[in-house]
C-alpha positions as CSV (number, residue, x, y, z in Angstrom):
1,M,-89.6,-10.3,-57.9
2,K,-88.3,-6.7,-58.1
3,N,-89.0,-6.3,-54.3
4,I,-87.2,-9.6,-53.6
5,L,-84.1,-8.6,-55.6
6,S,-84.1,-5.2,-53.8
7,L,-84.3,-7.0,-50.5
8,I,-81.5,-9.3,-51.4
9,M,-79.4,-6.4,-52.6
10,F,-80.1,-4.5,-49.3
11,V,-79.1,-7.5,-47.2
12,F,-75.9,-8.0,-49.3
13,L,-74.9,-4.4,-48.9
14,F,-75.8,-4.3,-45.2
15,T,-73.7,-7.5,-44.6
16,A,-70.8,-6.1,-46.6
17,C,-70.8,-2.8,-44.7
18,K,-71.1,-4.6,-41.4
19,K,-68.0,-6.8,-42.3
20,E,-66.1,-3.7,-43.5
21,N,-66.9,-1.9,-40.2
22,K,-65.9,-4.9,-38.2
23,K,-62.7,-5.1,-40.2
24,Q,-61.9,-1.4,-39.6
25,E,-62.7,-1.8,-35.9
26,E,-60.4,-4.8,-35.6
27,K,-57.7,-2.9,-37.4
28,K,-58.2,0.1,-35.1
29,Q,-58.0,-2.2,-32.0
30,Q,-54.6,-3.5,-33.2
31,E,-52.6,-0.4,-32.7
32,V,-51.4,1.9,-29.9
33,N,-50.4,5.5,-30.3
34,V,-47.5,6.5,-28.2
35,Y,-46.5,10.1,-27.5
36,T,-43.0,9.8,-26.0
37,H,-40.2,12.1,-24.9
38,R,-37.7,9.2,-24.8
39,H,-35.6,8.7,-27.8
40,Y,-33.5,5.7,-27.1
41,K,-32.6,2.7,-29.2
42,A,-33.6,0.3,-26.4
43,D,-37.1,1.8,-26.4
44,Q,-37.4,1.2,-30.2
45,E,-36.3,-2.4,-29.7
46,L,-38.9,-2.9,-27.0
47,F,-41.6,-1.4,-29.1
48,A,-40.7,-3.7,-32.0
49,Q,-40.8,-6.7,-29.5
50,F,-44.2,-5.7,-28.3
51,E,-45.5,-5.6,-31.9
52,N,-44.1,-9.0,-32.6
53,E,-45.5,-10.6,-29.5
54,T,-49.0,-9.0,-29.6
55,G,-49.6,-8.0,-33.2
56,I,-50.4,-4.5,-31.9
57,K,-48.7,-1.9,-34.0
58,V,-46.9,0.9,-32.1
59,N,-47.3,4.3,-33.7
60,V,-44.7,6.7,-32.2
61,V,-44.8,10.5,-32.0
62,N,-41.4,11.8,-30.6
63,A,-41.1,15.3,-29.2
64,K,-40.0,17.1,-26.0
65,A,-42.3,16.5,-23.0
66,D,-43.7,20.1,-22.9
67,E,-44.5,19.9,-26.6
68,L,-46.3,16.6,-26.2
69,I,-48.4,17.9,-23.3
70,Q,-49.3,21.0,-25.3
71,K,-50.1,18.9,-28.3
72,M,-52.5,16.7,-26.3
73,T,-54.1,19.9,-24.8
74,V,-54.7,21.4,-28.2
75,E,-56.0,18.1,-29.7
76,G,-58.5,17.7,-26.8
77,E,-61.1,14.9,-27.3
78,Q,-59.8,14.4,-30.9
79,S,-56.3,13.4,-29.7
80,P,-55.2,10.0,-31.1
81,A,-52.7,9.6,-28.1
82,D,-53.1,6.4,-26.1
83,V,-49.9,6.6,-24.0
84,L,-47.8,9.5,-22.8
85,I,-44.2,8.6,-21.9
86,T,-41.9,11.2,-20.4
87,V,-39.0,11.8,-18.1
88,D,-39.5,13.1,-14.5
89,A,-42.5,12.6,-12.3
90,G,-43.0,16.4,-12.3
91,R,-44.1,16.3,-15.9
92,L,-46.4,13.4,-15.4
93,V,-48.1,15.1,-12.5
94,R,-48.4,18.2,-14.7
95,A,-50.1,16.2,-17.4
96,K,-52.5,14.7,-14.9
97,D,-53.3,18.1,-13.4
98,K,-54.2,19.3,-16.9
99,G,-56.7,16.5,-17.2
100,L,-54.7,14.7,-19.9
101,L,-54.5,11.3,-18.3
102,Q,-57.0,8.8,-16.9
103,S,-56.9,5.9,-14.4
104,A,-55.8,2.5,-15.6
105,T,-57.0,-0.7,-13.9
106,S,-54.2,-3.3,-14.0
107,E,-53.6,-5.9,-11.3
108,F,-50.1,-6.5,-12.8
109,L,-49.1,-2.8,-12.5
110,E,-50.6,-2.6,-9.1
111,N,-48.5,-5.5,-7.8
112,T,-45.4,-4.7,-9.8
113,I,-44.7,-1.0,-9.4
114,P,-43.9,0.2,-5.8
115,S,-46.5,2.6,-4.4
116,H,-44.2,5.6,-4.3
117,L,-43.3,5.2,-8.0
118,K,-46.9,5.5,-9.3
119,D,-49.8,7.9,-9.2
120,A,-52.2,7.4,-6.3
121,D,-55.1,7.3,-8.8
122,N,-53.1,5.0,-11.3
123,N,-52.9,7.8,-13.9
124,W,-49.2,7.1,-14.4
125,F,-46.6,4.5,-13.6
126,A,-42.8,4.7,-13.4
127,L,-40.9,2.6,-15.8
128,T,-37.2,3.4,-14.9
129,K,-35.3,5.2,-12.2
130,R,-32.3,7.5,-12.1
131,A,-30.6,8.5,-8.9
132,R,-29.6,12.2,-8.5
133,V,-26.2,11.8,-6.9
134,M,-23.0,13.7,-6.1
135,V,-19.9,13.1,-8.2
136,Y,-16.5,14.3,-7.0
137,N,-12.9,14.7,-7.9
138,P,-11.1,12.0,-5.7
139,E,-7.9,14.1,-5.8
140,K,-9.6,17.0,-4.1
141,V,-12.4,15.5,-2.1
142,K,-12.2,12.7,0.5
143,V,-15.4,10.5,0.5
144,E,-15.6,11.1,4.3
145,E,-16.3,14.8,3.6
146,L,-19.5,14.0,1.8
147,S,-22.8,13.3,3.5
148,T,-26.1,15.0,2.5
149,Y,-27.5,17.4,-0.1
150,E,-27.9,19.8,2.8
151,D,-24.3,19.7,3.8
152,L,-23.3,21.2,0.4
153,T,-24.3,24.5,1.8
154,N,-21.5,24.2,4.4
155,E,-18.8,26.9,4.2
156,K,-16.2,24.2,3.4
157,W,-17.8,23.9,0.0
158,N,-17.5,27.6,-0.9
159,K,-16.9,28.0,-4.6
160,R,-16.6,24.2,-5.1
161,V,-20.1,23.1,-6.1
162,L,-21.3,22.6,-9.7
163,I,-24.9,22.2,-10.8
164,R,-27.1,23.1,-13.7
165,S,-29.7,25.8,-14.0
166,S,-32.9,26.1,-12.0
167,G,-34.9,25.8,-15.2
168,N,-34.0,22.1,-15.4
169,I,-36.8,19.8,-14.3
170,Y,-34.4,17.5,-12.5
171,N,-33.3,20.3,-10.2
172,Q,-36.8,21.5,-9.8
173,S,-37.9,18.0,-8.7
174,L,-34.9,17.7,-6.3
175,L,-35.8,21.0,-4.6
176,A,-39.5,19.9,-4.6
177,S,-38.4,16.7,-2.7
178,I,-36.4,18.9,-0.3
179,I,-39.5,21.1,0.3
180,A,-41.6,18.0,1.0
181,N,-38.9,16.5,3.4
182,I,-37.7,19.4,5.4
183,G,-40.1,22.3,4.7
184,E,-40.2,25.4,2.6
185,E,-38.1,27.6,4.9
186,K,-35.2,25.2,5.2
187,A,-35.4,24.4,1.5
188,E,-35.0,28.1,0.6
189,E,-32.0,28.3,3.0
190,W,-30.6,25.3,1.1
191,A,-31.1,26.9,-2.3
192,K,-29.4,30.1,-1.2
193,G,-26.5,28.1,0.3
194,I,-25.9,26.3,-2.9
195,V,-26.0,29.5,-4.9
196,K,-23.4,30.9,-2.5
197,N,-21.1,27.9,-2.9
198,M,-21.4,27.6,-6.7
199,S,-18.0,27.6,-8.4
200,R,-19.5,29.1,-11.5
201,S,-22.8,30.3,-12.8
202,P,-25.0,27.3,-13.8
203,K,-24.6,26.2,-17.4
204,G,-24.7,23.0,-19.5
205,N,-26.3,19.7,-18.8
206,D,-25.4,17.0,-16.3
207,R,-22.6,15.7,-18.5
208,D,-21.1,19.2,-18.6
209,Q,-21.0,19.3,-14.8
210,V,-19.0,16.1,-14.7
211,K,-16.6,17.4,-17.3
212,A,-16.2,20.6,-15.3
213,V,-15.3,18.6,-12.2
214,V,-12.6,16.7,-14.1
215,A,-11.4,20.0,-15.6
216,G,-10.9,21.5,-12.1
217,E,-13.7,24.1,-12.4
218,G,-15.3,22.7,-9.2
219,D,-14.8,19.7,-6.9
220,V,-18.3,18.2,-6.5
221,A,-21.4,18.2,-8.7
222,I,-25.0,17.0,-8.5
223,V,-26.0,14.8,-11.5
224,N,-28.2,11.9,-12.5
225,T,-26.5,8.5,-12.6
226,Y,-27.8,7.9,-16.2
227,Y,-25.4,10.5,-17.5
228,I,-22.4,8.8,-15.9
229,G,-23.3,5.7,-17.9
230,K,-23.6,7.8,-21.0
231,L,-20.1,9.2,-20.5
232,L,-18.5,5.9,-19.8
233,N,-20.0,4.3,-22.9
234,S,-19.5,7.3,-25.2
235,K,-17.7,7.0,-28.5
236,D,-15.9,10.3,-27.6
237,P,-12.6,9.5,-25.7
238,E,-12.9,12.8,-23.8
239,E,-16.3,11.9,-22.5
240,V,-15.0,8.5,-21.4
241,K,-12.1,10.2,-19.7
242,A,-14.5,12.5,-17.8
243,G,-16.6,9.5,-16.7
244,K,-13.6,7.7,-15.4
245,G,-12.2,10.9,-13.7
246,I,-14.9,11.1,-11.0
247,K,-16.3,9.0,-8.1
248,I,-20.0,8.6,-7.3
249,F,-21.5,9.3,-3.9
250,F,-25.1,8.6,-2.8
251,P,-26.3,11.4,-0.5
252,N,-28.5,11.2,2.6
253,Q,-27.9,7.5,3.3
254,E,-28.2,8.0,7.1
255,G,-31.5,9.7,6.6
256,R,-34.3,9.8,4.0
257,G,-32.1,8.4,1.2
258,T,-31.0,9.6,-2.2
259,H,-33.4,11.5,-4.4
260,I,-34.6,9.6,-7.6
261,N,-36.0,10.7,-10.9
262,V,-38.2,8.4,-13.1
263,S,-39.3,7.9,-16.6
264,G,-43.0,7.0,-16.6
265,A,-46.1,6.3,-18.7
266,G,-49.7,7.3,-18.4
267,I,-52.9,6.5,-20.3
268,A,-54.2,9.4,-22.3
269,R,-57.6,10.7,-21.2
270,Y,-59.2,10.2,-24.6
271,A,-57.2,7.1,-25.6
272,P,-59.0,5.4,-28.5
273,N,-57.1,2.1,-27.7
274,K,-57.1,2.1,-23.9
275,E,-57.0,-1.7,-23.6
276,N,-54.0,-1.9,-25.9
277,A,-52.4,1.0,-24.0
278,I,-52.6,-0.9,-20.7
279,K,-51.1,-4.0,-22.3
280,F,-48.3,-1.8,-23.7
281,I,-47.4,-0.3,-20.2
282,E,-47.7,-3.7,-18.6
283,F,-45.2,-5.0,-21.2
284,L,-42.7,-2.2,-20.4
285,A,-43.0,-3.1,-16.7
286,S,-42.5,-6.8,-17.3
287,E,-39.3,-8.6,-16.4
288,K,-38.1,-9.0,-19.9
289,A,-38.5,-5.3,-20.8
290,Q,-37.1,-4.2,-17.5
291,Q,-34.0,-6.2,-18.2
292,V,-33.5,-4.3,-21.4
293,F,-33.9,-1.0,-19.7
294,A,-31.4,-2.0,-17.0
295,K,-28.7,-3.3,-19.4
296,A,-29.0,-1.0,-22.3
297,N,-29.9,2.4,-20.9
298,Y,-28.0,2.9,-17.6
299,E,-31.2,3.2,-15.7
300,Y,-32.4,1.4,-12.6
301,P,-35.4,-1.0,-13.1
302,V,-38.7,-0.3,-11.2
303,N,-39.6,-4.0,-11.3
304,T,-38.1,-5.2,-8.0
305,K,-37.4,-8.7,-9.5
306,I,-34.8,-7.3,-11.8
307,K,-31.3,-6.4,-10.7
308,P,-29.4,-3.3,-12.0
309,S,-26.8,-3.7,-14.7
310,D,-23.3,-4.6,-13.8
311,L,-22.2,-1.0,-14.3
312,L,-24.8,0.4,-12.0
313,A,-24.2,-2.4,-9.5
314,S,-20.5,-1.5,-9.4
315,W,-21.5,1.8,-7.9
316,G,-22.9,0.0,-4.9
317,T,-26.3,-0.4,-3.4
318,F,-28.1,2.6,-1.9
319,K,-31.1,3.7,0.1
320,E,-33.5,5.7,-2.1
321,D,-35.9,8.4,-0.9
322,T,-39.4,6.7,-1.0
323,L,-41.2,10.0,-0.9
324,S,-44.3,9.8,-3.1
325,L,-43.2,11.2,-6.5
326,T,-46.6,12.9,-6.8
327,L,-45.3,15.5,-4.4
328,L,-42.6,16.4,-6.8
329,G,-45.2,17.7,-9.2
330,K,-47.3,19.2,-6.5
331,N,-44.3,21.2,-5.2
332,N,-42.9,22.2,-8.6
333,K,-44.3,25.7,-8.5
334,K,-43.0,26.3,-5.0
335,A,-39.6,25.0,-6.1
336,V,-39.5,27.4,-9.1
337,L,-40.4,30.4,-6.9
338,T,-37.9,29.3,-4.3
339,F,-35.1,29.2,-6.9
340,D,-36.1,32.7,-8.0
341,R,-35.9,34.1,-4.5
342,A,-32.5,32.4,-4.0
343,G,-31.1,33.9,-7.1
344,W,-30.4,30.5,-8.7
345,K,-30.1,31.2,-12.4
């Protein structure tokens, strides 16, 4: 009898432990840990919508991209990260090269995201686009005078060009694209030409370049379209005034097209919830999520079924450079060294 009771007790405890382990496993499977550089209200709303539709809890860690990449590096195999979201393909390529991402198999993402907007090995996928354009003072510049990024090195633009520092990832990726398109030698000539034509030493962010154009500190600047939307919808009247004081021009329309930046997401190498991570990225690339990105955050959708917001559409359609964004990361070091040789601060 004693042996029977012991056996019953053993079976009971074993069954209870098994149920508890299953419960813990199910709980674990119903979450996704997102390391993100983005900090927008639209993103928070989409994360909440994903939770409501799937029952998968989204745990968010917010920090700058380099900090997140370093965090994942230090955490190694113990990292809880499932998804890394950051701005600019250069950073995504950097994360891949550090071995922090892994391939994701998804027929939906394969068919939805254009080939130049994703990693060749499916380590990351673009979620939104921003065009790096010229903005100009219409009182000082005729639109007929504008053409290409390369033309801004022309003597007619002497002391008239505004652009932020070489330490900025957007400028690094722009130069990386120029290296890929026209070669290192001509890219260095371009960088030196821009330095020569700068109206002031680089300072501030993209919005500051727009404000400087309106203030008369320069006549033309290179900025991301996203920041024009931010200015026009700012609560600060002076920022709205700056946004309204310039015109937008899409460079290189007769050639390779305008350079674009992206926000993108990749699956962490040691993702404990890989299946949920793929579902999460698929959701962000879906039509419903892309509509939110397009309307709320002044970004261009990557899902080709979704049209840009009315504001972005008002700036006109444009031809984009379809260079593989992987090359932006591959050429990043060359771009940084080129900036140094050119004296671009």
